[in-house]
C-alpha positions in Angstrom: 137.8 158.1 -34.0 141.1 156.0 -33.5 141.9 153.8 -36.3 145.4 151.8 -36.3 146.9 149.7 -38.7 148.8 147.2 -37.8 151.7 147.8 -40.3 151.7 151.0 -37.9 152.9 149.2 -35.1 156.7 147.9 -34.8 157.1 144.2 -35.1 159.2 142.7 -32.1 160.8 139.1 -32.2 159.6 137.0 -29.3 160.9 133.0 -29.3 159.1 131.5 -31.5 156.9 134.6 -32.8 156.7 137.9 -34.2 154.3 140.3 -32.3 152.8 143.5 -32.8 150.0 145.1 -29.8 147.4 146.9 -31.4 145.9 148.0 -28.2 148.5 148.5 -25.2 149.7 151.7 -23.6 151.8 152.2 -26.5 149.5 152.1 -29.2 145.2 151.8 -29.1 144.7 152.9 -25.6 142.0 150.5 -24.6 141.0 150.6 -20.7 139.8 147.1 -20.4 141.2 144.6 -22.6 144.9 144.3 -24.6 145.2 142.9 -28.4 148.4 141.8 -30.2 148.8 139.9 -33.6 151.6 137.2 -34.0 153.0 135.2 -36.6 154.2 131.9 -36.2 156.8 130.6 -38.9 156.1 127.0 -39.9 157.9 124.4 -37.8 158.1 127.0 -34.5 156.5 127.0 -31.1 155.7 130.0 -28.6 158.1 129.6 -26.1 158.3 129.4 -23.2 155.2 127.9 -22.0 153.5 130.6 -20.0 150.5 131.4 -18.5 148.6 135.1 -17.3 148.3 135.2 -14.0 146.2 138.5 -14.2 144.3 137.7 -17.2 142.4 135.5 -19.3 143.4 135.3 -23.2 141.5 134.5 -26.1 142.9 133.8 -29.9 141.6 133.3 -32.9 143.7 131.6 -35.9 143.4 134.0 -38.8 145.4 131.5 -41.2 147.6 128.7 -40.9 147.1 125.4 -38.9 149.2 124.0 -35.6 148.4 122.6 -32.5 147.8 124.2 -29.0 148.9 122.7 -25.4 146.6 123.6 -22.5 147.8 122.4 -18.9 149.4 119.3 -21.1 146.6 118.7 -23.0 147.2 118.6 -27.1 144.6 119.9 -29.7 144.0 120.9 -33.2 144.1 124.2 -34.5 143.2 126.0 -38.2 141.9 129.2 -39.6 138.9 129.9 -37.9 139.5 128.3 -34.5 138.7 130.5 -31.1 140.7 129.3 -28.2 140.3 130.4 -24.8 143.4 130.4 -22.4 141.8 130.6 -18.5 143.5 132.7 -16.1 146.7 131.1 -14.8 146.7 128.3 -17.5 150.2 127.4 -19.2 149.9 126.9 -22.8 152.0 126.9 -26.1 150.7 127.5 -29.7 153.0 125.4 -32.6 153.0 126.0 -35.9 152.5 122.3 -37.5 151.8 123.4 -41.0 153.9 124.3 -44.0 152.9 128.2 -44.2 152.9 131.1 -41.7 150.6 131.0 -39.0 148.7 134.2 -38.2 146.9 134.6 -34.5 144.7 137.7 -33.0 145.2 137.6 -29.4 142.8 139.3 -26.9 143.5 139.3 -23.1 141.0 141.0 -20.8 141.8 142.6 -18.3 144.8 144.5 -19.8 148.1 143.0 -20.3 151.8 142.9 -21.5 154.4 140.7 -22.3 156.0 141.9 -18.8 153.3 140.4 -17.0 153.9 136.7 -18.6 154.4 134.0 -15.8 157.2 131.9 -17.8 157.3 127.9 -17.5 161.0 127.4 -19.3 161.2 123.6 -17.8 157.8 122.9 -19.8 158.2 121.5 -23.6 155.4 120.8 -26.5 154.7 117.8 -26.3 155.2 115.3 -29.3 
C-alpha cells in the first residue's frame, strides 16, 4: 500500500501558485496520471497562461473562489467546482476571493510542469 500526505512533498513556488506533486516521478509512482495540489493566494493568477499539449487536466476547487479562463472564455468557480481543460486548451486560474484557493489538479496521461506549453502574451481578461 502506498500512502502519501501532501505535507511529505516539497512545495515549489511558481508564478501565482505554490505546487506539490502528489503523483509524479518523484512521489507516488502512478503509471497513467499525475496529480498536484496548488495554493493560489488572494488576487493572484496562475501564470503564464498555458496548455498541456499531451494531456488533459481536470481541476477540483477544494476551497476558495475565483475565475477560470479557457480559450479566452471566463467563468466563475468556487469550492466544489470541477473544471476540465481539454488537451491543448489555453487556460488560467485566478483567485478573486479574499482567502487562499486550494485546488487539486489531475492530468492524464501523466505530465509535469516541464511539459506545459506557456503563452506569456496571454493575460487574464478583465
